[in-house]
C-alpha positions in Angstrom: 172.3 41.3 122.0 170.0 42.0 125.5 171.6 41.7 128.8 169.2 38.4 130.1 170.6 36.7 126.4 174.6 37.7 127.1 174.8 36.4 130.1 173.1 33.2 129.8 175.8 33.0 127.1 178.9 33.4 129.8 176.8 31.6 132.2 177.1 28.1 129.3 180.2 28.8 128.5 181.9 29.2 132.6 179.8 25.3 132.7 181.5 24.4 129.6 185.2 25.8 130.8 184.5 24.0 134.3 183.8 20.6 131.8 186.4 20.3 129.8 188.8 21.4 133.2 186.6 18.1 134.9 187.4 16.3 132.3 190.7 16.9 132.3 191.5 16.0 135.4 189.2 12.2 135.8 192.2 12.2 132.8 195.0 13.0 134.6 193.9 10.9 137.7 193.7 7.5 135.6 197.0 8.3 134.0 198.6 8.7 137.0 197.2 5.5 138.2 198.3 3.5 135.2 201.9 4.7 135.6 202.0 4.1 139.6 200.3 0.0 139.1 202.9 -0.3 136.6 205.6 1.2 138.9 204.5 -1.2 141.4 204.5 -3.7 139.1 207.0 -3.5 138.3 208.7 -3.0 141.2 207.4 -6.5 142.6 208.6 -7.9 140.2 212.5 -6.8 139.3 213.6 -5.5 142.9 213.7 -2.3 140.9 211.1 0.7 140.5 211.1 2.5 137.5 210.5 6.2 138.3 208.2 8.3 138.0 207.7 11.4 135.1 207.6 14.7 136.9 204.1 16.2 137.0 203.1 19.5 135.3 200.1 21.9 136.0 199.2 24.2 133.4 197.9 27.4 133.6 196.9 30.2 131.3 195.2 30.5 128.2 196.2 29.9 124.2 199.7 30.3 124.5 200.5 26.6 125.1 197.9 25.4 122.4 201.4 27.1 120.0 203.9 24.0 118.8 207.6 24.7 120.1 208.5 24.2 116.7 206.9 26.4 114.7 207.8 25.5 111.1 205.0 27.3 109.3 203.2 23.8 109.1 200.5 23.5 111.9 199.4 19.8 110.8 197.6 17.7 113.0 195.2 18.4 115.7 196.4 19.4 119.8 200.4 19.4 119.1 201.0 22.1 120.8 203.1 22.7 123.8 200.6 21.2 126.4 199.4 18.4 124.2 198.2 15.1 124.1 200.3 12.5 125.4 203.5 12.4 122.6 203.5 15.4 121.1 205.7 18.6 122.4 206.1 18.6 126.0 204.8 15.6 127.0 207.4 13.8 124.8 210.5 15.1 125.5 212.4 13.3 128.4 213.2 9.8 130.1 210.7 9.6 131.5 208.3 12.5 129.3 206.5 14.2 131.9 203.0 14.7 132.4 200.7 17.6 131.9 197.7 18.9 133.6 196.6 21.8 131.8 194.1 24.3 133.3 195.0 26.2 130.2 191.6 27.2 128.1 191.5 29.1 124.5 191.0 32.5 124.7 190.9 32.8 128.6 191.5 36.6 129.9 194.1 37.3 132.8 191.5 38.4 134.9 190.0 34.9 134.8 192.8 32.9 134.6 193.5 34.6 138.2 189.5 35.1 138.8 189.2 34.0 142.7 186.8 31.0 141.5 190.4 29.7 139.0 192.4 30.5 142.0 190.7 28.3 144.3 190.3 25.3 141.8 194.0 26.4 141.3 194.9 25.4 144.9 193.0 23.0 145.4 194.3 20.7 142.5 197.7 21.1 144.1 196.5 20.7 147.5 194.0 18.3 148.0 194.2 14.2 146.8 190.5 14.4 147.0 190.7 16.1 143.9 193.8 15.4 141.7 196.8 12.6 142.2 200.3 13.6 141.1 203.0 11.0 140.7 204.7 12.8 143.8 201.8 11.6 145.6 202.0 15.3 146.7 201.6 17.9 144.3 202.3 18.7 141.5 206.3 19.2 140.4 205.3 22.1 139.4 203.4 25.1 137.4 203.7 26.0 133.9 202.3 29.7 133.4 201.4 31.4 130.3 199.5 34.6 129.0 200.2 36.5 125.6 199.2 40.0 127.1 198.4 42.2 123.5 199.1 45.7 124.3 198.2 48.2 121.5 198.8 51.8 121.7 
């Protein structure tokens, strides 16, 4: 494969990753808006406000795709630690936490910690116009993963 084709493929992969993260951000915003609206309606109706769940930002790689309890039977799609609502981490606790995942399968440490990704992470944590969080300010915590393969 010549360098021009390789460069084009890398650009396509980078664009696809950006689009994936943007879709996750938009889904997270919608989820937070629904939870806040529901909490406000309940507070107005009953004068007791339901506690909003903790909200985490996940950064890393495919480690988040593995299940918490691996019994050797990986069934279903998106059953990882950070998956759809109702699976693994997002089904623990009362209320269960919400997670915005910036984690991408196959992302190397250098990609994960690139200047561009660091900018995106910081903007997501500090700029309310890009990402909304349940507490109205920022993520309650950051989950990080990176499996490192050391071969001799």
